[in-house]
Residue, then its C-alpha position, 0 to 999 in steps of 0.5 A: m338334463d335341461p331339455n331347452s339347453s337354457g341353462r350355462g354351458v348346457r349346449q356347449f356340453k351337449t355338442y361335444l358329448l355329441h361328437r364324442l360319441e360319433k367319434d367313439e361310434k366311428e372307432t368301434h365300428r372299424k374295430l368290430a368284424s364284419t359278421d356277428a359270427r366272426e366278431i363271437q370268434r374274436f371275442y371268444e379268442q381273446y377272452c380264452k387267452k385272457y383268463l384261461e392261459g399262464f394261470q396256473d395260481r388262480k383258485p378253483d372256483e375262480m377258473g371253473q367260472y372263467y371255463q364255464t363261461a368259455s364254454v357259453l361262449y362257445d355255444v354262442l358261437k356255434t349258433v351265429s356261426p353260417p351251417s359249416g360250423p366255426d373254423a376248425k381251429f375254435d372246435e379243437y380250442a374248445e374240445g380242450v376247454e371241455k375237457k379241462k372245465a371238469s377238472f373245476s368242477h365244484y366239490n363238497i370236500l375233497p376236489l377228486n376232478i382238478t388235476s391242475g393247479p395247486t394240490q389241495p392239502v387235505m389231498e396230502i392226507p396219507e389216508i386221504k391218498a391212499a383211500v383214493e388209490l385203492l378205489r382207483w385200482t380197477q384192474n381185472l374188472p370187465m368193462p361195461r359196454p357202452d350205450p350206443t345211444s349215449v356214447p359218441q361213436e369215436i370213444e371205444g369204450p366208457v370212462v372208468n377211472d375208478l370202482l364207483d365210475w365202474l358201478w356208474q357205467t353198470f348200473g345207471f346210477q346218477k353222476g351227481n350221486v356217484e361223485n357224492q357217494k365217491e367222496h362218501l366212502i373215501l372219507l369212511l375209509a380214510n377216517m376209520d383207519m386213521r382212527g385205528i392207528d395208535s401213537a406208536r404208529q403214526g410214523e407209519r402214516q407218511i407211507h400208507m395203506i388202507h389196512r385189510n381189517t379197515i374194510d372189514r370193519l366198515m363191511k360189518k358196520v354198511f350191512q349190519n341190517y342186510i345181513s340182519w334181514c337175511r337171517y330173518l328170512h333165511l336166506e343166503s347172503n348175496i355178498k360173495i367173494p370170488r375164490d380167486e381174489s387176492t385183493q378187497q376189491p369185491e368188498l368195495l364194489y359191494i359198499g360202494l353199490y348200497l352206497l349208490i342204491w342208499g343215495e338215490a333211494s329219496n324217500v324209499r330211504f324210510m324203507p331199509e327192508c325194501l333197500c335190502y331187498i334191492f341191494h339183494h338183486m344188484a349184489r347178485d347181478l354184480y357177482d355174477i360180473i365180476s366172478d366172470r374173469r373173461e376180458g373184454f365188454f359186458e352187457p349192462p343190467f341197467q340200460r335205458e334207451g341212452s338215459d343215464d339215470a336208469f336206476l332212478q327211472l326203473v327201481i326207485q320211481p315206481i316205488y316212490n309212486v306208489i309211496y306218493n299215491e298211497a300219501v295222497m290217499g292219507k291225506h296228511g294221515t286224516v283218513s282211517h289207516s285201513k284205508w292207505r298204506n304208510y312207510d311201515d306197512l310198506n316195508e313190512f311188505f319185505w318181511s317176508k319171503k312172498c315178496f320175492k314170488q309177488l315182486g320178483w327182480p327185474m320188479n313186476q310192474a303187475s304186483d298188487f304192491f304197485t296197485s293204486p288205491t282205490k279213493t276214499n270220501n273217509 
């Protein structure tokens, strides 16, 4: 813009613009609340009414973004509010927003956590519905006692919606891993069951239940290597079913446990017999829990001072650190193999019963297996 206002109409335009800005500033000032906290409160309330209420036909991903924004706005509101905090009505409203936000979380294929809005077509497939209901059968299971350092005092017990949630609370897996493997298991059950229905029985799909032989076939496929490992070491399998069990709930728990171990194993997946060793001991812990039919709570075998990744920290990370240190020692494979251990060398440790004596369970961090390699210049 002309700094000297020498152009035709420039001074007139500048004068008009200045008056307009002054007028807008006065009007805006009248609309603003007296404090930052009150202004944020008003904006938060208006935002929630505009974007979160009365729009059931919006897409889940769109609503998820709105709920996420509302959650951030409430965090800002708490920050700028006086020590006494925001008004009680905003606390109650924010609590409802947080509960509903979980229903619009991101998902891969199956929108398992979405409880509002139109039902996605994939969730209407009979085999999918049957697999979901099967995993939600948690009756007769004792509940893991919540860790008081990670669970609010007002919550009486852990939230367990299905069998994988139960395994999550029991063994300390990461929540993201649980959600992924939950979807994985549902799709495995649905796909295997769907392939087992011949054309003459297609009419039965509308009233559908997962067939027992579907779970049996999945068990055989998932645990093929574990059973071979047990036979090689002359071990009794720890996949045991309580005698009075009339459902296939234990089988699903064992499958879910193995998938969760695999999902969190990272590089340890390249050591399949190591995974067998881990599963062997955790399956024993699982059987001890489900075979005890006393009502009430039990102490989870994996808890780490409120951490939500106890399994990762206590089991996977120590083994991963060994792999990492050995890889550093190997200098990208340029050092003689006699000076360091690769994946195969580490995995061979679990080909002998000596691993049970030397490593134990919980794993002995002082074992030779965890000994750091000696640095070499070769």
